[in-house]
C-alpha positions in Angstrom: -22.2 59.4 -94.9 -24.2 56.4 -94.9 -21.2 54.2 -95.4 -19.5 56.0 -92.8 -22.3 55.7 -90.4 -22.4 52.4 -91.2 -18.8 51.9 -90.3 -19.2 53.9 -86.8 -22.3 51.4 -86.1 -20.1 48.3 -86.7 -17.5 49.8 -84.6 -19.8 50.1 -81.6 -21.2 47.0 -82.1 -17.9 45.2 -82.0 -16.1 47.1 -79.2 -19.1 47.7 -76.6 -16.7 48.6 -74.1 -18.2 51.0 -72.3 -21.6 49.1 -71.8 -19.8 45.9 -70.7 -17.4 47.6 -68.5 -20.1 49.0 -66.4 -21.7 45.5 -66.3 -18.6 43.6 -65.6 -17.7 46.1 -62.7 -20.9 45.2 -61.1 -20.6 41.7 -61.6 -17.0 41.8 -60.0 -18.8 43.4 -57.1 -21.4 40.5 -56.5 -18.7 38.1 -56.8 -16.4 39.8 -54.4 -19.0 40.2 -52.0 -20.0 36.4 -52.2 -16.6 35.4 -52.1 -16.3 37.4 -49.1 -19.5 35.7 -47.4 -18.5 32.3 -48.4 -14.9 32.9 -46.7 -16.7 34.3 -43.4 -19.1 31.2 -43.6 -15.9 28.5 -43.9 -14.5 30.7 -40.9 -17.5 30.3 -38.9 -18.0 26.6 -39.7 -14.4 25.6 -39.0 -14.6 27.5 -35.8 -17.4 25.4 -35.1 -16.0 22.2 -36.2 -13.2 22.7 -34.1 -15.1 23.5 -31.0 -17.3 20.6 -31.4 -14.3 18.6 -32.2 -12.8 19.5 -28.7 -16.0 19.0 -27.1 -16.5 15.7 -28.4 -12.6 14.6 -27.5 -13.3 16.0 -24.1 -16.3 13.9 -23.7 -14.6 11.0 -24.8 -11.8 11.4 -22.4 -13.8 12.0 -19.6 -16.0 9.1 -20.3 -12.9 6.7 -20.8 -12.1 8.0 -17.0 -15.0 7.5 -15.4 -15.6 3.8 -17.0 -12.1 3.1 -16.1 -13.0 4.5 -12.2 -15.7 2.1 -12.2 -14.0 -0.7 -13.3 -11.3 -0.1 -10.9 -14.0 0.4 -8.1 -16.3 -2.4 -8.5 -15.4 -4.7 -10.7 -11.3 -5.7 -11.0 -7.8 -4.2 -10.8 -4.3 -5.7 -11.2 -2.5 -5.2 -8.2 1.5 -5.4 -7.6 2.7 -7.3 -4.9 5.0 -5.1 -2.6 7.0 -7.0 0.2 7.4 -10.7 1.4 4.9 -11.3 3.7 2.9 -13.6 1.6 5.7 -15.9 0.0 5.7 -18.6 -1.1 2.1 -18.0 -2.4 3.1 -14.4 -3.5 6.2 -13.2 -4.1 7.3 -9.4 -4.3 6.9 -7.8 -7.9 4.0 -10.3 -9.3 1.1 -8.7 -10.2 -2.5 -10.4 -9.2 -5.6 -9.8 -10.9 -7.9 -8.9 -7.7 -12.2 -8.9 -8.4 -14.1 -6.9 -6.2 -17.6 -7.3 -7.3 -17.7 -11.1 -5.8 -18.1 -9.1 -2.1 -20.7 -7.0 -3.5 -22.9 -9.8 -3.2 -21.1 -12.4 -1.3 -19.2 -11.7 1.7 -15.8 -13.1 2.4 -14.8 -16.2 3.2 -12.2 -17.9 5.6 -9.3 -19.1 3.3 -9.6 -16.2 0.5 -6.4 -14.2 -0.1 -7.7 -10.9 -0.2 -6.4 -7.0 -1.0 -7.1 -4.8 2.4 -6.6 -1.6 4.0 -5.2 -1.1 7.9 -7.1 0.9 10.2 -5.4 4.7 9.8 -3.2 3.2 6.7 -4.1 4.2 3.4 -2.0 1.6 1.2 -3.1 -1.8 -0.1 -1.9 -5.1 1.7 -2.2 -8.5 0.8 -3.6 -11.2 3.6 -5.4 -14.4 4.0 -8.7 -14.1 5.5 -8.5 -16.7 8.7 -11.5 -15.6 10.5 -15.2 -14.0 9.8 -17.6 -12.2 12.2 -18.3 -14.4 15.1 -15.7 -16.7 14.7 -12.9 -17.1 17.6 -9.2 -17.4 16.7 -6.4 -18.7 18.7 -2.8 -19.3 18.0 -0.8 -22.0 19.7 2.7 -22.4 19.0 2.0 -20.8 15.1 -0.7 -23.2 15.0 -4.0 -21.5 14.2 -7.6 -22.3 15.7 -10.6 -21.5 14.6 -13.6 -22.1 16.9 -11.6 -24.5 18.6 -10.4 -26.5 15.4 -7.1 -26.7 14.1 -7.0 -25.2 10.4 -5.0 -26.9 8.0 -2.9 -24.8 5.8 -1.2 -26.7 3.3 -0.3 -23.4 1.8 2.4 -22.6 4.3 6.1 -23.2 4.0 7.7 -24.4 7.3 10.8 -22.8 7.0 8.6 -19.2 6.8 6.8 -20.5 10.3 9.2 -21.0 12.7 9.0 -18.3 15.5 6.5 -20.0 17.5 4.2 -17.0 18.1 1.2 -17.8 20.2 -2.1 -15.7 20.6 -4.6 -15.9 22.9 -8.7 -16.8 21.6 -10.0 -13.5 20.1 -13.3 -13.3 19.2 -14.7 -11.5 16.3 -17.6 -9.3 16.7 -20.2 -8.5 13.7 -18.3 -7.0 10.8 -15.1 -8.1 12.0 -12.4 -10.3 9.9 -9.2 -11.5 11.2 -6.0 -11.5 8.4 -2.8 -13.0 8.3 0.3 -13.3 5.9 1.2 -17.1 4.7 4.8 -16.1 5.5 4.1 -15.9 9.2 7.3 -14.9 10.5 7.6 -11.7 8.3 4.1 -10.6 8.2 2.6 -7.2 10.1 -1.2 -8.9 10.4 -4.3 -9.1 12.7 -2.4 -11.5 15.2 0.7 -8.4 16.1 -1.0 -4.9 14.8 -0.2 -3.1 17.7 2.9 -3.5 20.1 2.5 -2.1 23.5 4.2 -3.3 27.0 6.4 -5.4 25.2 3.7 -7.6 23.6 1.5 -7.8 20.7 -1.7 -6.8 20.8 -4.3 -8.4 17.8 -6.9 -6.3 15.9 -9.5 -7.1 13.5 -10.4 -5.5 10.2 -13.8 -4.1 9.3 -15.9 -5.1 6.2 -14.9 -1.6 4.7 -11.4 -2.4 5.0 -11.4 -5.5 2.8 -11.1 -4.4 -0.9 -11.1 -7.2 -3.1 -10.5 -11.2 -3.8 -6.9 -12.0 -5.3 -8.2 -14.6 -8.1 -4.7 -15.0 -9.7 -1.2 -13.9 -11.0 -1.0 -12.3 -14.2 2.8 -11.3 -14.3 5.3 -12.8 -15.1 3.9 -14.5 -17.6 5.8 -17.6 -16.6 4.3 -17.5 -13.2 0.6 -17.5 -14.3 -1.6 -19.3 -11.8 -4.6 -19.4 -9.8 -4.3 -18.3 -5.9 -6.3 -20.4 -3.2 
């Protein structure tokens, strides 16, 4: 009997199935619960990460757009020439580098090539500034007089200035500017802005219609040059 009891005891020690099975089930339940918790936390983190990434992307994109708009509005902007009114100073299709900060601190000057808008129009025009507030502009047979003095215009091409346009003296009031294209025979500008009763009627621009100062041509690369 003692031997059998010992064998039975030994068998119980060697095969503790009942007790171990109970412990293992509890342990499995805990592990399963922990895994669910970890998975839930991971999914929460993943969702949070996606949201934060989206917010970061939107903020970055929005900041880039705002910076670009500020640069374009107050610093500089590349603008493409459309038309022949400034030939041969500027050619159709060329891309100009236009600065705007110049005119924030200093007023436009006579002789500047500028980007402007016309009254009642939304598109840009490129012209040369011929007169500033207080000036009197007069044109006699295509020759421009500013305050009674003939302007030297070496930038003009003679064959683009043959129509003999004349204009009576036009006085610029405070805040008014007078612009003309370098291709005088093919330019709609301050000399001939309106046409009524068979004749041209001049019109001035206001300061807020002057957008920027043309500094140079950027493209085509073979035509890069400063503009004066």
